[in-house]
N, C-alpha and C positions, 0 to 999 in steps of 0.2 A: 476560522477554523474550516474543518477538514469533513468529507462526506460520506455516507458510507451507503451503503445497496438492498437492495432486494429483488429476489426475483418473478421473473413472468415473462416470457417467450423467449422465443428461440434465440439464443447466442452462438450457434455452432459455428457459423462459419467464420467469424469474428476472431473466434479462437484459433480457429484455424489460419487465419491470415495472421495470425499473432506468433503462433508457435513452429510454421512454415517462417517465420525469420532466425527462427532459432535453433544452429546443431543439435541434437540427440547427443544426452552424458549416460545413459545409458550404465554402457559396458568402462565410463570412467575407475581409475582406482579407487582407493578409500584416500582420502586424506588424514593426516594426523585434527585430535580433537584443538581445535583450538583455546589460546589462553584469556585472552581478551576481545571482548567482541562489543559491537557500537550497534545502536540502530538512531541509521538515519531518516527523515523526511517530516510528516504534518500531524496533527489530532491523530490517523489510525494506529501509529506505533507509535504516540503521545500513553496510549488509554484513556483519551479525553471518553469522558461521561462516563467510565465503564466503570466507578463505581461510588460516586456522586455528584454534586448538580454544579456544573459548569468549569469542574477542574478536572486537573489532566491523572491520572492513576499510572503510572507505568508500574507498577506492580502489576500489572491486567494486561500489560505488553502482552503481544502474539510474535514480537520478540525477544524481549531480555525479562519479561517478568519473569520473576518468584511466585505468585499464585499454582498452584498445584488444581485450580479446577480451572485454568487456557494452557495449563501443560505446554511454555512458550519453547521457542529454540534451546533457551540459558539456561532450560527445567532440562530440559532432554539431552542437551547438553553435557548439563553436570552431571547423569547416570552413568552417561560414560568416563568420564574421569572428572577428576579432583580439581582437576590444572586450571579449569574458568572459573574456583565457583565466588562468590562474590567480584567478578571482574565483570560485570554486565552493566555499561554505558547507555544509556536511553538520550540521546543528542537533538531528538526527531521533537520541534513544537509544535507546536497549533499553531495553525492560521497558513503554515510558511506554502510559497508558491516553490518553483525548480530553480528559481533564484538565488535563495537560500540557502540548497543544499553543497555551494563551492566550500560557504564561511560551515560546512555541519562537519562537510569532510574535513576542514580543518584540527577538529574536534577530535574525529577518530583518527586522526594521522597523530597524536597531541598524547591520545589513550594509548599510544603504542598497538592499537586493534590490529590484531589477523585473522579478523573475521567481523566484514561489515553487513547491514543492511538495508534498502532502500526500497524504499515503500513513498512516494511523492509523484503529487498530480492531478488529486480530485482539487486541491483548491485551484490549479491553472483553472481549470477545468467551471470551478463553482464560481465562477464572479458577480457582480450586479447584474450583469448583462450579458450578452450573446456577445455585442462588442467588444468586449473588456478581458475578453476569452484569451491566453497566451497563444500566440500561430507553434505551431510545431513545431516547423523550423529553432523557433528560438527556446523549444522547447527539450530536444535533438542537441542545439549548440552551447546547452548551460550542463547536458546531463554528461555531452561527454566535456564540457572543461571540468566538473569534477569528479569523472572516474580519472584523466588524466594525469588531477593533483593526488587523487587518490593509490593512485599505480608510484605515481617517482615517491611519494611519500614512504608507503606503505609495499611498498614490491612484491612481498611472500606473503597478501592479506590473502583468505580468498569472500570474495561480495556476492550477494544473491540480493538479485531486484524481481521485487513483488508486483505483479501486474494489475496496475492500478482499476475497484470494481466497477460494475455496471452500475453509473449512477441513476438512469432512465428508472430503474424499477423498483428505484426507492416512491419515483412518485405513482410507477404503476402501482404497489403494495400499499402505497398512503392513501393515494386521490381521496379515496371512502373513507376515510377514518376525521370524523371533526378534527380530537385532539392534534393529530399530523398537519392536519393544515393550519391550526390554526397554531403549533409549534412554526412552523414552515414559514407561515405571513409574519408576524409576533417580531420574530426573528432574524427577518429577509434573511431566506438563508439560503443559497444555491440559490438563488431567485435569477440564474441564466435556463436553468430546468424549472424549477419549482412555481414561479411567475404565474400565475393564474392557473392553479394547479387543476380546477373541475373543467376549463375550457377543452372545450372540443373544434375549435377553430378549425381552420386549416394554416393559418401561420402560427399559433402555437402548435399544432401535430409535431408542424416541418422542424419549428426551434430543436425541439425534445430531442429532432432524429439526428439535426444537427451539433447538440449538445455534447451526444450519445458517440455521433462517428468522432467528433474531435478527442476524447477516450481513446479512442478504439487508437488513431492516429501516435497517443501519447503514447501507448502500450507495445505496438507497429518499434516507434523511434530510442524505449528502452531498449527493447532487445535486438533492437540494433546495435546501441550501442552498447551492451552486453557484451553481444559476440565478437563486435570491434576489444573491445575490451581483454580479450581472448576463454582459452580454461580455466581461468581464475575466476571466470565469474560466470552465476547459472544465474536463469528466468525460473517464474513460473510457468510456466506454458502456455499462459493466458488463464492457469485454472479459480484464483481467486475473480475475474471481471469471466469467466462461466457459471464462477458457485451460485445456488439458487438457494439463495442465502432470503431469509423471513423476517418480518415485522416483530418475530419473539427473538431475532437476534440480531437487533435494533434496539435504544436505551431511550428510555422511557421518559426521560428531561429534552430531547429532542426529537427522538422520532429522523435520526439520524447517523449519529455515530455506533458502532459497535458494542452492545453492550461485553457485557461475558464473556457469554455465550455464542455467540459474532466475535470476539476478541478468540476463543480456541477451533474456532474451524479455518480463521484466518490462519494459525498455526498449523492445525494438521494439515492444509491443502498445503502449506509453504513449506513447510518442512520433508513430508519423503518430496518434494521434486526438488532439489536444491542438490549440496552433497552429502558425501557418504561418507562415514567417518568413523575411525578407529583409534582407542586407545591409544596414546603413544606410548606408554610407560612399559 
């Protein structure tokens, strides 16, 4: 299951590194509103724990959800044009690593999606141990393979890649909260990062920093893969990674996944940094 974030500490340098990997798109021409969209990724895009106890809540997904209080990409596009109405597929699966992306891409191709959002990598970092985290080179190779198949199967599709949240902020915000620590321990959540959450030992401090560095590496790799894909792919320029999330935007079912408020923030931060759309009618 994927993991969410919370804000504490500076992230400007990391955001600059990520943004520098991608060309600016401010002057790009507007695109026709898509007719079919698909969300790919893990539990964040599936809306896991946003509406109930350990269940996916795709209606509250930042990408394809239809709840007004989230104001997802889908709802914003629906306001521009009726062409996309009820054509919002969510193929994101809780617990998915980058290894699952290719299979999800094939589902998007079968659905003939002309707009695809991707947010994946938190589970690659949130392994049982630090040693079990996916290497950055492997993550990049998986993204390149999946994007190549997407381009071959849907050559006219637009692709949006959201950055992975800064997972270390979750520890920074929740380490002093007994309930959060209880959920993390009982559920064995993201042990590469959250093991011994109250420890200030050097080994634990350095481990947390390495997990954060791995997430930064994934985000840089995703931005570079998107840039290699071409102008039909956009990223958020590191906006999700840099956003100052709080515990109020995290589900109280696990103190980990974004709740409804968190999903709304994801929608806001990503939509305004994506494509400029026009009504094709």
